[in-house]
Structures are given as C-alpha cells and as structure tokens.
LOLUMZA-689005 format. One record per residue: residue in three letters; z, x, y of N, C-alpha, C in turn. Coordinates in steps of 0.05 Angstrom, whole numbers, plus 32768, in hexadecimal, padded with zeros to 4 digits. Last residue first. Example, Ala and Ser with C-alpha at 12.3 -4.5 7.8 and 13.67 -1.06 7.14 Angstrom:
BEGIN
SER808E81017FD3808F81117FEB809D81028001
ALA809C81087F8E809C80F67FA6809C81087FBE
END
This chain:
BEGIN
UNK778E76F68709779676D9870A778076C68703
UNK7779772486D5777C771C86F0778476FF86F1
UNK7780775D86A8777F774086AE7784773B86CB
UNK77867792869A776E778A86A9776C776D86AF
UNK77B577A08685779F779D867277867793867F
UNK77D677A186B077D177BA86A377BA77B9868F
UNK77DB776B86BC77CB777C86CD77C4779686C0
UNK77FE775C869277E27752869377D0776386A4
UNK782B777786A37820777E8689780377748687
UNK7835775C86D3782E777986D47821778286B9
UNK7844772B86BD782C772D86CE7823774A86CF
UNK7873773986A4785D772F86947842773086A3
UNK7892774686D0788C775B86BC7874775286AA
UNK7896771586E87887772A86F67880774186E3
UNK78B676FC86C2789B76F286C7788A770886D5
UNK78E7771886C778D7771A86AE78BB771086B1
UNK78F4770886FE78EE772386F678DF772686DC
UNK790476D3870A78E876DB870D78E176F78702
UNK793376B8870E792876BD86F3790C76C986F3
UNK794076B08742795176C28733794676C88717
UNK791F76878752791676A28758792776B68748
UNK79217657871B792976618735791F767D8739
UNK7904764786EF7916763386FC791E763C8717
UNK78BD765686F078D9765D86EB78EB764886F8
UNK787C765686D77890764786E578AC765186DC
UNK783A767486E07855767386D47867766086E4
UNK780D766486FA780A767586E27824767586D2
UNK7800762387127812763A8711780E764A86F7
UNK77E175F6871A77D4760F871377E676278711
UNK77F475C4871E77E875CF873777DB75EA8732
UNK780B75BF86ED77F375AF86F277E575BA870B
UNK783875DE86F5782375E886E3780975D986E8
UNK785375BC8717784B75D68721783675E2870F
UNK785B759086F6784C758D870E784375A7871A
UNK787B75A886CD7860759C86C7784F759986E0
UNK78A975B486E8789875CA86DE787C75C086D8
UNK78BD758086F078B77591870778A475A886FF
UNK78C5757086BC78B1756186CD78A9757286E5
UNK78EC759486AD78D37594869F78BD758686AF
UNK7915758586D07908759F86D378EE75A286C4
UNK7921755186BC7919755586D8790A757086DC
UNK7930755C86877919754B868D790E754F86A9
UNK795E757B8690794875868681792E75768687
UNK797F755786AC7976757086B9795E757B86AB
UNK798875338683797B752A869C7970754286AB
UNK79A37551865D7988754786567979753D866F
UNK79D3755D867979C17573866F79A57568866A
UNK79DD753686B579E1753B869879CC754F868E
UNK79E7755286F679D7754486E279E0754A86C6
UNK7A03757487157A10755C870E7A01754C86F9
UNK79E1759D872379F575A3870F7A04758A8706
UNK79C37584874B79B6758C873279CA7591871C
UNK79E9757F877379DD7567876779D0756D874C
UNK79F275B587807A0775A4877679FD758C8768
UNK79C075C5879379CC75D3877C79E175C2876F
UNK7999758A87A279A975A187A979B475AE8790
UNK79577579878C79747575878B7982758E8795
UNK7920757B877F7929756C8797794775678798
UNK78F9758B875B7912757F8751792075708767
UNK78D17598877F78CA7588876878E2757D8759
UNK78E975B987A778DF759E87AD78DB758D8795
UNK791975E38785790875DA879B790075BD879C
UNK793175F9875A793F75FC8774793075EF878B
UNK791375F3872B792E75E7872D793975E6874A
UNK78DF760B872B78E375EF872478FE75E3872C
UNK78AD7630874878CB762F874578D376128742
UNK7872765387317880763B873B789E763C8736
UNK784A76878742786276808732787076688740
UNK780A76A5873E781C769187497833768A8736
UNK77E176DB875477F176CE873F780476BB874C
UNK77AC76CD878477C576DA877B77CF76CD8761
UNK778376B987A2777C76CA878C779576D98780
UNK778C769387C8778C76AF87D1778676C387BB
UNK778E766687AA7778766987BE7776768587C8
UNK77BE766F879077A5766F8781778D76738793
UNK77E2766987BB77E0768387AC77C67685879D
UNK77D9763387C977D6764987DD77D2766487CE
UNK77E77618879A77CB761787A477C6762E87B8
UNK781D7623879A780D762D878577EF762E878D
UNK782E760887C87832762487C57820763187B1
UNK782075D487B9781175E187CF781675FF87D0
UNK784675C88791782A75CC878A781975D987A0
UNK788275EF87A0787075D787A3785475DD8799
UNK789F761D879F78AA76068791789975ED8793
UNK788576608793788D764987A3789476318792
UNK7867769F8799787C7690878C78847679879E
UNK783076C8878C783B76B3879E784F76A2878E
UNK7825770D8786782F76F48779783976E1878E
UNK77F277408783780677308791780D77168782
UNK77C87758876E77E17768876E77F77759877D
UNK779D7738877777A97737875C77C27747875A
UNK778B774887A8779D773187A777AA772D878C
UNK778A778B87BA7782777787A77795776087A6
UNK77A377A887E5778577A687E2777D778F87D1
UNK77D277A0881477CD779D87F777B0779787F3
UNK77E877A7884777D477B9883E77D177B8881F
UNK78077782885F78157794884C780277A98840
UNK77E17767887D77F77775888B780577898879
UNK77BF7753885477B57765886977CC77758875
UNK77E37731883977D57747882B77CB775C883F
UNK77EE770E88637803771F885977F77736884A
UNK77BD76F5886877C77705887E77DD77178875
UNK77BC76DB883677A876EF883C77B177018853
UNK77E676B6883D77E876CB882877D476E1882D
UNK77D17697886677EA76A5886A77ED76BC8856
UNK77A07684884F77A07696886677BA76A4886B
UNK779176618827779E767A881F77A4768D8837
UNK77A2761A882A77917631883177A0764B882D
UNK77C175EE882177BC7600880A77AA76178811
UNK77EB760F885177E3760A883577D375F08834
UNK77D27615889577E57619887F77D976148863
UNK77B6763888CE77B5762388B977C8762A88A2
UNK77B8766388F177A6764D88F777A4763888E1
UNK77DD768988E977C3768F88DF77AF767888E3
UNK780C767888FF78067694890277E9769B88FA
UNK7812764488F078087649890C780276668910
UNK7828764988BC780D764088C07802764688DC
UNK784E768788BA784C766A88BD782F766288C1
UNK786976BF8895785476B288A57856769488A4
UNK789076F68893789076DA888E787D76CC88A1
UNK789C77368879788A77258889788E77098880
UNK78C77749885B78BA775A887078AA774A8883
UNK78FF771D885278E47726884C78D977378862
UNK793E771F8845792E7725885D7913772F8855
UNK797D770D883279617708882C7950770B8845
UNK79B37712884079A677278830798977228828
UNK79C876EE886179D076EB884579C176FF8833
UNK79B076F9889179CD76FC888F79D876FA8873
UNK797D76E9888679827705888879A0770B8886
UNK798076B1888A797D76BE886F798476DB8870
UNK798376AB88C2799876A288B1799776B08896
UNK795276C088D4796B76CB88DE798276C388CB
UNK792E769E88B8792D76BC88B5794776C888BD
UNK793A766B88CC793F767288B07940769088AB
UNK7929767189017945766A88FB794C767288DF
UNK78F3767C88FA7904769089067921768B8901
UNK78DF764C88E678E0766388D578F3767888E0
UNK78E0762B891378F1762488FC78F5763D88EB
UNK78BA7645893378D57641893D78E9763B8926
UNK788C764289127898765C891778B576598922
UNK7893760B88E37888761788FB7897763288FF
UNK788A7609889A7899760688B3788A761288CB
UNK78747617886C78667601887B787475FB8895
UNK786E765E885E787C76458861786A7630886D
UNK7878769F883E7867768B884C78767670884C
UNK788D76E4883B789276C78839787D76B78848
UNK789677218814788D7712882B789276F48826
UNK78A2776287FD78AB774687FD78A277388817
UNK788A779387CF788C778987EB7892776B87EA
UNK78A977B9879C789977A287A4789F779B87C1
UNK78C877E2878778B177E9879878A077D287A2
UNK78F577D7876E78DE77DD875D78C577E3876D
UNK791577C78798791B77E0878B790577EA8778
UNK78FF779487A078FA77AA87B4790077C587A8
UNK7915777B877478F8777D877678F17793878A
UNK794B777D87827942778C876A7924778F876B
UNK794A775B87AF7951777887B279487788879A
UNK793D772B8796792A773787A87930775587AD
UNK796D7722877A79547726876C79407734877D
UNK7992771C87A4799577318791797C77378782
UNK797D76EF87BF7980770887CD7982772087BA
UNK797E76C68795796576CF87A3796976EB87AF
UNK79AE76B48780799F76C88771798676D3877F
UNK79AD767587A079BB7688878F79A8769A877F
UNK7989767287DD798E766787C2799A767D87B1
UNK79A67674881D799576828809799D767887EE
UNK79AB763C884779B8764F883579A4765A8821
UNK79997615886A798D7630886B799876448858
UNK79AA75E38879799B75E68860798C7601885F
UNK79C375E188A979D375D9889279C475DD8877
UNK799575F488CA79AD760488C579BE75FC88AD
UNK797075C988CC796A75E288BD798475F188B6
UNK7976759C88EA7981759B88CE797C75B588BF
UNK795E75A7891B797A759E891A798675A088FF
UNK792A75B28910793B75C88919795875C18917
UNK7919757E8904791A759388EF792C75AA88F7
UNK791D75668936792C755B891F792E75708909
UNK78F97585895579167586895A7927757B8944
UNK78C87576893778D17592893B78EF75938941
UNK78BB753F893B78C6754B892278D375668926
UNK78A47535896B78BE752A896678CC7537894E
UNK7873754F896278847558897878A1754E8975
UNK7860752F89397866754C893478787557894A
UNK785A74FF8953786D7501893E7874751E8938
UNK7830750C8977784A7504898178607507896C
UNK7807751889537810752D8966782C75268970
UNK780274E78939780974FF892A78147514893D
UNK77F174C78964780A74C18957781474D98947
UNK77BF74DE896D77D474E0898277EF74DA8977
UNK77A574CE893F77AA74EB894477BF74EF8959
UNK77C77492892977B174A1893577B874BE8937
UNK77D4745D88FB77DD7476890877C474868911
UNK77BD741C890D77BF743188FA77C7744B8908
UNK77E773F0893477CD73FE892F77D27413891A
UNK781973DB893C780273CB894377E773D88940
UNK784873F1892C783C73FC8945782273EE894D
UNK785873D588FE786C73DB8913785E73E2892E
UNK782A73D188DF783A73B988E5784C73BE88FD
UNK781A740688DC780873F388E9781873DA88F1
UNK7844741C88BE783F742588D9782E741188E9
UNK783F7401888E785773FD889E7852740588BB
UNK780D7416887E781073F98883782973F38894
UNK7819744C887878057444888C780874268892
UNK783E744A884E7846745388697833744A887E
UNK78207437882378387429882B784274318847
UNK77F5745E882277F074428827780974338831
UNK77F9749B88457802748C882E7800746E8834
UNK77EE74B2887577D774A9886677E07499884C
UNK781E74C58887781374AE889577FB74A28886
UNK782274F38867783574DC8863782A74C38870
UNK77FA7512887E77F775098862780A74F2885D
UNK780F751B88B277F5750D88AF77F275028892
UNK783C753988A4783F751F88B27826750F88AE
UNK78217567889078337557887E7837753B888A
UNK7809757C88BC77F8757288A67808755F8894
UNK7838758D88D57827757988E27814756C88CE
UNK784C75B188AF785A759888B5784A758488C4
UNK782475CC887B782C75CD8898783775B288A0
UNK783F75BF8839782975C3884C783575C48869
UNK786E75B4881F786475CF881E784E75D48832
UNK78647573880178767588880D786975A3880A
UNK784D754487F2783C755987FE784C756F880B
UNK7878752887DA785F752A87CC784C753F87D8
UNK78A6752187F978A4753887E77888753C87DB
UNK78A174F1881578A2750A8824789C75228812
UNK78A074CB87ED788B74CC8800788A74E7880E
UNK78D274D687D578B974DC87C778A174DD87D9
UNK78F474C387FC78F474E087F678DB74E887E7
UNK78CF7491882278E1749A880D78E174B8880A
UNK78D17476886378C37486884F78D77490883B
UNK78C97442889078DA744C887A78C9745D8867
UNK78C2744188D578B5744288BC78C7744F88A7
UNK78D37446890A78D2742B88FE78C5742A88E3
UNK78DB7478891D78C3746B892578BE74518916
UNK790874898905790A7485892278F17477892C
UNK78F3748F88D17907747A88D67908747488F4
UNK78D574BD88D778C774A488D378DA748C88D8
UNK78FF74E388E078E974E088F378DB74C588F0
UNK791E74DF88B2792974D788CB791374D288E0
UNK78FA74F4888C790374D88889790F74CE88A4
UNK78F5752888A178DE751688A078E774F9889D
UNK7928753F889D791B753D88B77905752888B6
UNK7933753B88667945752F88797937752A8894
UNK7909755A8851790C753E884A791D752F885E
UNK7914758E886578FC757F886E78FD75628868
UNK79477599884B794475978868792B75888871
UNK7942759F8813794E7587881E79497583883C
UNK793475BF87E5792275BA87FC792A75A0880A
UNK795575CF87BD794C75B387BD793975AC87D3
UNK797475FE87E4797275F487C9796B75D687C9
UNK796676248812796776068812796175FB87F6
UNK793B765C880079527650880F79517631880B
UNK7913766787DC7927767C87E2793F767287F2
UNK7901763287CE78FB764A87BE790F766087C2
UNK7910760D87F3790E760587D77908761B87C4
UNK78F0762D882879017616882078FB760E8803
UNK78C6765D881B78E1765C882678F07644881A
UNK789F768387EB78A3766C87FD78C0766D8807
UNK788F76C887E678A076B187DF789E769B87F4
UNK786776F687CA786976E587E2787876CC87DA
UNK786A773987B77871771D87B07875770D87C9
UNK7841777287A8784F776087BB7854774587AF
UNK782C7791877E7834779E87977845778C87AA
UNK7828779E8738782B778C874F7834779B8767
UNK77F977CA8719781477C28720781477AF8737
UNK77C677DD871277D477D286FB77F077C98700
UNK778A77EF872A77A277E0873377AF77D3871A
END
C-alpha cells in the first residue's frame, strides 16, 4: 500500500460554516435560556465532540457549574444534561441554515481529489437530523461526501475512532494508514489518531480561529498571523501531522503523505 485511498473531512469549520459559528450560537442561547452565562471560549474549548457530551463538558467548567448551582439550587445532574440536550436540538436546527454555506475552495478541491481516485467521507459531532440538513444544503453547492457519519450511527463520538473505523469498513479500505482525517478541532485530530490515520488540522476556517470569513479579513495582517499561529499550535499540540489554513490548501500535504507511504512510513 503506497497510495492514499480516502479522506475523511469534518463538517462545521472544515467544509461548511466558516468559523464554526452555528454551534456557538446555539450553545450560548441554550445556557442563557437556563439562566447561565457561557462565553464563546467556554463553548469552543471542547468543540467537535458529540453535542450531548459537549453540554456535559461545559457544565463541568467551574464557572458554569457554580452559576448553575446558584440558579437551580443544585449541581447539574444527568437529568439536567438530558433536558438540555433535548432543548439544544431545536435551537441548533434553527441556526444551521444561515451557517451552512460551503467554505470557499472546498467543493473544487474535493472534486480534484475525486479525480485522483480518492474516496471522500465525513464525520461530525452533530446529530443525524442536523447532519441531514447540512448534507442537503452542501450538495447544492457541489460538496457531497459518499458517506457522512454521526456519533449516534456508531454509538459514540470523538475522540473515539468509531466513525472513522466504520467509514473504513464501508469504503472497504484495508489499511487505516491509507486514510487521512481532516478537521478544525483537537477532537478531530484525536479521532484520526485513534483510528490510526494521518491527520491534518485546519487553522483559519474553523473553531480555533473562530471567525467568519469577513471577520478574519478585517483583521490587521499581524493580528491574523498571530491568531492563525495560535490556532495551528493548538492543532499541532493535539498531534496533527500537518496543519493547513483551509481545505483549499490540502493537496500538497496529501502529496507529501503519499511520498511518505511510498517509503514505507506510517502515521
């Protein structure tokens, strides 16, 4: 095995929704409705994991847990998590459409990868209902992975490798080293590493930068440079083999990975 066979892309912040804005809007609104103030940083620190798990992680933050206890008279419970998750789903569905645009360069880049014989798949921390909305919207803009899996499809989400492993099975890819996981969060990188895949972080279009395309372009050159360096550092710290600013820049990286495979190297 000396060539890549498949690339698994994350969705929000990697292929759609520049800045991964939709989950932040929904989560901050969810907690606000329950009398608790959470910052964008609070929401972004564990972005990418299954949304029910994400709610639980936010509730475990000391500043959030103390607010919850003050407002509700007790520490957050499993029943609270279940209720919040149920409330979160319609909030997230409501804001998906305005934040479903395919990120610039993604559709064209993915088509070139397909022309080279690569299979294209996706994983997410969204629920199946949320994912179906994005799949339909993205297809209209020319981005349509063969397979897109959610945590509920395999019984658990990131950082566990199960979505990636199921994709390998479905695509009949024998060796995980012939696959690449691409994403904008540390949990994406952990997912790929756990599955034995090469991993590529995306620094400019996703969670670690946390800005829309317009907001990013408004930054002064040195501010943008510092922001993207910090984003890349966090992805590299998570173990990313490579970091690119956007999916549109991934082709040279894939060529480098193929060159390594040709010499017998593995992730």
